[in-house]
C-alpha positions in Angstrom: 26.0 -29.1 4.9 29.2 -27.9 3.2 30.2 -24.9 1.2 30.2 -21.2 1.6 26.6 -20.3 2.3 25.7 -20.8 5.9 22.9 -18.6 7.3 23.7 -16.7 10.4 22.0 -18.6 13.2 19.8 -17.1 15.9 21.1 -17.1 19.4 19.4 -19.3 22.0 17.6 -22.5 21.7 16.1 -21.9 18.2 19.5 -21.2 16.9 20.7 -24.5 18.2 17.7 -26.2 16.7 18.3 -24.6 13.3 22.0 -25.5 13.4 21.1 -29.2 14.1 18.4 -29.3 11.4 20.6 -27.7 8.8 23.6 -29.9 9.6 21.5 -33.0 9.6 19.0 -32.6 6.8 21.2 -33.5 3.9 20.5 -36.6 1.9 23.1 -38.6 3.9 22.4 -37.1 7.3 19.9 -37.9 10.0 16.4 -36.4 9.6 15.2 -33.9 12.2 12.9 -35.4 14.8 9.7 -33.5 14.7 6.5 -34.7 16.5 3.2 -33.2 17.5 3.7 -31.2 20.7 2.5 -33.5 23.5 2.0 -30.5 25.8 -0.3 -28.6 23.4 -3.5 -27.6 25.2 -4.7 -24.5 23.3 -8.5 -24.2 22.8 -10.7 -21.8 20.9 -11.5 -18.9 23.2 -15.0 -18.6 21.7 -16.1 -21.7 19.7 -17.8 -20.9 16.4 -19.9 -24.0 16.3 -21.4 -26.4 18.8 -19.0 -29.2 19.7 -18.8 -31.7 16.9 -21.5 -30.0 14.8 -19.5 -27.6 12.6 -18.3 -28.1 9.0 -16.5 -31.3 8.2 -12.7 -30.8 7.9 -10.8 -33.7 6.3 -7.0 -33.8 6.6 -5.5 -35.5 3.6 -3.6 -38.6 4.6 -3.7 -40.3 1.2 -0.5 -38.9 -0.3 2.4 -39.8 2.1 1.6 -36.7 4.0 4.1 -35.6 6.6 1.3 -34.0 8.6 -1.5 -36.2 9.9 -4.3 -36.1 12.4 -2.5 -38.5 14.7 1.0 -37.1 14.0 2.5 -33.6 13.5 -0.9 -32.1 12.8 -2.6 -33.4 15.9 -2.5 -29.9 17.5 -4.0 -28.5 14.3 -6.8 -31.1 14.5 -7.5 -30.6 18.2 -7.5 -26.8 17.9 -9.9 -26.9 15.0 -12.1 -29.4 16.8 -12.2 -27.0 19.8 -13.9 -24.5 17.5 -16.6 -27.0 16.7 -15.2 -28.3 13.4 -15.6 -32.0 12.8 -12.0 -33.1 12.0 -10.8 -36.4 10.8 -8.5 -38.0 8.3 -9.2 -38.5 4.6 -7.9 -42.0 3.9 -7.7 -43.7 0.5 -7.8 -42.1 -3.0 -9.7 -38.9 -3.5 -13.0 -39.6 -5.2 -16.2 -37.7 -5.9 -17.9 -39.9 -3.3 -15.3 -39.3 -0.6 -15.2 -35.5 -1.3 -19.0 -35.4 -1.0 -18.5 -36.1 2.7 -16.1 -33.1 3.1 -16.7 -29.4 3.5 -13.0 -28.4 3.8 -10.1 -30.5 2.6 -6.7 -29.8 4.1 -3.6 -31.2 2.4 -0.3 -30.4 4.2 3.1 -31.4 2.8 2.0 -34.2 0.5 4.9 -36.3 -0.8 5.3 -38.0 -4.2 5.5 -41.7 -4.4 8.9 -43.1 -5.4 9.7 -42.5 -9.1 7.3 -39.6 -9.4 7.7 -35.8 -9.1 4.0 -35.1 -8.1 2.1 -36.2 -5.0 -1.2 -36.0 -6.9 -2.2 -38.1 -9.9 -3.6 -36.1 -12.8 -7.1 -37.5 -12.3 -7.1 -36.4 -8.7 -5.9 -32.9 -9.6 -8.8 -32.6 -12.1 -11.2 -33.9 -9.6 -10.1 -31.5 -6.8 -10.2 -28.5 -9.2 -13.8 -29.4 -10.2 -14.8 -30.1 -6.6 -13.6 -26.7 -5.5 -15.1 -25.0 -8.5 -18.5 -26.5 -7.7 -18.4 -25.2 -4.1 -15.7 -27.1 -2.1 -13.1 -25.5 0.0 -9.3 -26.3 0.0 -6.6 -25.5 2.4 -3.4 -26.2 0.5 -0.2 -26.1 2.5 3.2 -26.8 0.9 6.4 -26.2 2.8 10.0 -25.7 1.8 11.7 -28.1 -0.7 10.8 -30.8 -1.6 7.2 -30.4 -0.4 6.5 -27.4 -2.7 7.6 -29.3 -5.7 5.4 -32.3 -4.8 2.3 -30.1 -4.7 3.2 -27.9 -7.6 0.9 -29.7 -10.1 -2.1 -29.4 -7.8 -1.3 -25.7 -7.1 -1.1 -25.0 -10.8 -4.6 -26.2 -11.3 -5.7 -23.2 -9.2 -3.4 -20.8 -10.9 -0.7 -20.9 -8.2 2.9 -20.8 -9.3 4.9 -22.5 -6.6 8.7 -22.3 -6.3 10.4 -25.3 -4.9 13.1 -24.2 -2.5 13.7 -22.2 0.7 12.6 -18.7 1.6 15.0 -17.2 4.1 16.2 -13.8 5.3 19.5 -13.3 3.6 22.4 -14.2 5.9 20.1 -15.2 8.7 17.7 -18.0 8.0 15.3 -19.1 10.7 11.7 -18.0 11.3 10.1 -15.0 9.7 7.5 -12.7 11.1 4.9 -11.1 8.9 3.6 -7.8 10.3 0.6 -5.6 9.3 2.5 -2.4 10.2 5.3 -3.4 7.8 3.0 -4.2 5.0 3.9 -7.9 4.9 0.6 -9.0 6.4 -2.3 -7.8 4.2 -5.8 -6.8 5.1 -8.4 -9.5 4.3 -11.4 -11.1 6.1 -8.9 -13.8 7.2 -6.5 -11.3 8.8 -9.1 -8.7 9.8 -11.6 -11.1 11.4 -15.0 -9.9 12.3 -14.0 -7.8 15.3 -11.0 -6.7 17.3 -10.7 -10.0 19.1 -10.2 -11.8 15.7 -7.8 -9.3 14.2 -4.4 -10.6 13.3 -1.5 -8.1 13.3 1.5 -10.5 13.1 2.2 -14.1 12.1 5.3 -16.2 12.5 6.4 -18.8 10.0 9.2 -21.3 10.2 11.2 -21.4 7.0 8.9 -22.2 4.1 8.5 -21.9 0.3 7.1 -19.1 -1.8 4.5 -18.7 -4.6 2.8 -16.4 -6.9 -1.0 -16.3 -6.8 -3.5 -16.1 -9.7 -5.0 -12.8 -10.8 -7.7 -11.7 -8.5 -6.3 -13.5 -5.5 -5.8 -11.7 -2.2 -2.3 -11.8 -0.8 -2.1 -12.5 2.9 1.5 -13.0 3.7 4.1 -11.1 1.6 7.8 -11.7 1.9 9.5 -8.4 2.6 12.9 -6.8 1.8 16.0 -8.9 2.5 14.3 -12.3 1.9 15.9 -14.5 -0.7 14.8 -17.8 -2.2 17.3 -20.6 -2.4 16.9 -23.6 -4.7 19.6 -26.2 -3.9 19.9 -29.5 -5.8 19.5 -31.4 -2.5 17.3 -30.0 0.4 19.2 -28.1 3.0 22.6 -28.4 1.2 23.7 -24.9 0.3 26.9 -23.3 -1.0 27.9 -20.2 -2.8 26.7 -21.6 -6.2 23.2 -22.4 -5.0 20.7 -20.7 -7.3 18.8 -17.9 -5.5 16.6 -15.0 -6.3 15.2 -11.9 -4.5 11.9 -13.1 -3.0 10.5 -9.7 -1.9 6.9 -9.6 -3.0 6.5 -13.3 -3.3 3.8 -14.9 -1.1 3.6 -17.4 1.8 -0.1 -16.9 2.1 -3.0 -16.1 -0.2 -6.8 -16.6 -0.4 -9.2 -16.5 -3.3 -12.4 -17.9 -4.7 -12.4 -20.5 -7.5 -15.7 -20.8 -9.2 -18.2 -21.3 -6.4 -15.5 -22.5 -3.9 -12.6 -21.1 -1.9 -8.9 -21.8 -1.7 -6.5 -20.7 1.0 -2.8 -21.4 0.2 0.2 -21.3 2.6 3.8 -22.0 2.0 4.7 -23.1 5.5 3.2 -25.9 7.6 4.5 -25.6 11.2 2.8 -22.2 11.6 -0.5 -24.0 11.9 0.5 -26.7 14.4 2.7 -27.1 17.4 5.7 -29.4 17.3 8.6 -30.5 19.4 11.8 -30.6 17.4 15.5 -30.9 17.8 17.8 -33.4 19.3 16.5 -35.4 22.3 18.6 -33.5 24.8 17.4 -30.1 23.5 13.8 -30.3 22.4 12.1 -27.0 21.7 8.5 -26.1 20.8 8.0 -24.5 17.4 4.7 -23.4 15.8 1.5 -22.4 17.5 2.9 -22.8 21.0 6.1 -20.9 20.5 7.1 -17.4 21.5 6.3 -14.8 18.8 3.5 -16.9 17.3 0.8 -15.7 19.7 -1.5 -14.7 16.9 -1.0 -17.7 14.7 -4.0 -19.5 16.3 -6.3 -16.6 15.3 -5.1 -16.9 11.7 -5.8 -20.6 11.7 -9.3 -20.2 13.0 -10.0 -17.2 10.8 -8.8 -19.2 7.8 -11.0 -22.2 8.5 -14.0 -20.0 9.2 -13.5 -18.1 6.0 -13.2 -21.3 4.0 -16.5 -22.4 5.7 -18.1 -19.1 4.6 -18.5 -17.5 8.0 -17.6 -14.1 6.7 -20.7 -14.1 4.5 -22.9 -14.7 7.6 -23.8 -18.2 6.4 -25.6 -19.6 9.5 -25.5 -23.4 9.7 -28.1 -25.1 11.8 -25.3 -26.1 14.2 -24.0 -22.6 14.7 -24.2 -21.1 18.1 -25.8 -17.8 19.0 -28.3 -15.7 17.2 -26.5 -15.5 13.8 -25.2 -12.0 14.4 
């Protein structure tokens, strides 16, 4: 990275990690080594469904996704499965037949094929929009540039205006914490849960994108004062001429109904998994297993349960308990 803009780095191990990533993520530099955290062992404290009998969650692996069941989103998959969800990959093109076997589709950081700007063909975008409208549930996750741009067409089908770039605290960079008390984490069944043990008061994200939600959507995570949005020509290459705008009020999380279905959208991917990242001699854990992200697991389970309709008291035959 060259030029005048260089975010002030955090002290300690994450500062070293961010320095390495930002120095090495240019088009000609080495890519950061990020893998699913091999030490991740978090489990749902009170499973919502009997083991292997809950709603079917399919993780999109059909669009060059950076996050897969066997890769960076293995902790996501294992944690969701510990809550009773039936989790597996979606392989091959999206079709009406394949989606008929899915209750919740998760697509995280889809990547466009060479020569294209969109990860999703027009026919698949139309198919997904109709599937959700008819009662499906979509968890759409698109991280910082270039992931946000690759999913922008899909997002637009649901009224989401996604900006392709980097949301960062001006002069700092690094993770960002959304807090209920600061007004950057909004009240919603996803953040409120169904009782004190499910309530989420803060969430940590790890440098993502930003978007505007359609009319009627509920904001979840709102970027606060001091956050700017950078749109470099090349990912991670910033200088004083890099286009930027004030991102206060833009979103990194939102939820809404779409016809008979539901959509939860997030502009950051690591917050829902646990990864080891950084150079080999200084690996650190980021995501669900990191300091300051203690309530991220609640947000993940609450999001999946909301997408499954748990807030409406929809009792599946597989659900535990007395349907309270």
